C-alpha positions in Angstrom: 84.3 92.7 97.6 87.8 92.3 98.9 86.6 90.7 102.4 84.6 88.4 101.2 87.0 87.2 98.5 90.4 87.4 101.2 88.4 85.1 103.8 89.2 81.5 103.9 86.5 79.6 101.9 86.3 82.0 98.7 88.8 79.2 97.2 84.9 78.6 94.7 84.6 81.8 93.8 88.3 82.4 92.9 89.0 78.6 90.8 85.6 80.1 89.3 87.6 83.0 88.1 90.1 80.2 87.2 88.6 78.5 85.3 86.4 81.2 83.2 89.2 82.1 81.0 89.1 78.1 79.4 86.3 76.5 79.9 83.0 77.5 78.4 80.5 76.4 81.4 82.4 78.2 83.9 82.9 81.4 81.8 78.9 81.6 81.1 78.6 80.6 85.2 80.8 83.5 85.5 79.1 85.7 83.7 75.7 85.1 84.9 77.1 86.1 88.3 78.6 89.4 87.8 75.2 89.9 85.8 73.3 89.2 88.4 75.2 90.1 91.9 77.2 92.5 90.6 75.6 94.8 87.5 72.1 93.9 87.9 72.1 95.2 91.8 74.4 97.8 91.0 72.3 99.0 88.1 69.0 99.0 89.9 70.4 100.9 92.7 71.3 103.6 90.4 68.0 104.0 88.4 69.8 106.3 86.0 69.5 105.9 82.0 72.7 104.7 81.7 72.8 103.0 84.9 73.5 99.1 83.1 77.2 101.1 81.6 78.2 102.4 84.5 77.3 98.9 86.5 79.1 97.0 83.7 82.3 99.7 84.0 82.2 98.7 87.5 81.7 95.3 87.3 84.7 94.8 84.5 87.0 96.8 87.1 86.0 94.6 90.0 86.7 91.3 87.7 90.1 92.4 87.2 90.9 93.3 90.0 89.6 90.0 91.1 91.9 87.9 88.3 95.0 90.3 89.0 94.7 89.7 92.7 93.8 86.0 93.1 94.4 83.7 90.5 97.4 86.1 88.9 98.4 86.8 92.0 100.2 89.9 90.4 102.3 92.1 93.3 102.1 94.4 94.5 98.9 93.8 94.2 98.0 90.4 95.5 99.5 91.6 98.7 98.4 95.1 99.5 96.6 95.6 102.1 92.5 96.6 101.9 92.7 100.1 103.0 95.7 100.9 100.2 93.4 99.0 97.7 90.4 101.1 98.3 92.2 104.0 98.5 93.0 103.4 95.2 90.3 101.6 93.5 87.5 103.4 95.1 87.5 107.2 93.2 87.6 104.8 89.9 84.7 103.2 90.7 83.2 106.0 91.9 83.3 108.0 89.0 82.1 104.8 86.6 78.7 105.2 89.1 78.4 109.2 89.3 80.9 111.0 87.2 79.5 112.7 83.6 80.3 110.9 80.8 83.4 112.0 78.8 83.0 114.7 76.0 82.2 113.2 72.9 81.7 109.5 74.5 79.0 107.4 72.8 76.6 105.2 74.4 76.6 101.7 73.5 73.8 100.8 71.5 71.1 97.6 71.2 73.5 94.1 70.9 76.4 95.9 72.4 77.8 97.5 69.9 78.5 101.8 69.4 75.7 103.5 67.9 76.8 105.6 64.9 76.5 109.3 64.7 
């Protein structure tokens, strides 16, 4: 993720992220990309009953990282080296992918809302 977006030529992806906050078409394009290339691939690889939720949490973490690092350029995140970011972010991504659900946690029901007990 970092290697792809820190390289020269990543400008169109960053522009899409920047535009998504104010342009519905750009938001739809970014949502489709994240659903297909991030969430979809991760969910298929996990193959678990809660794979889509886990993959969506990973996607949200990466989207937030991209917004803060590449669009808002929040320091020290914007200039942090890859090893530092991986050391901080990877454990969270790993927990989303393989960790236990929190006690009392609810899985979203159909339509995205939480199921009532």
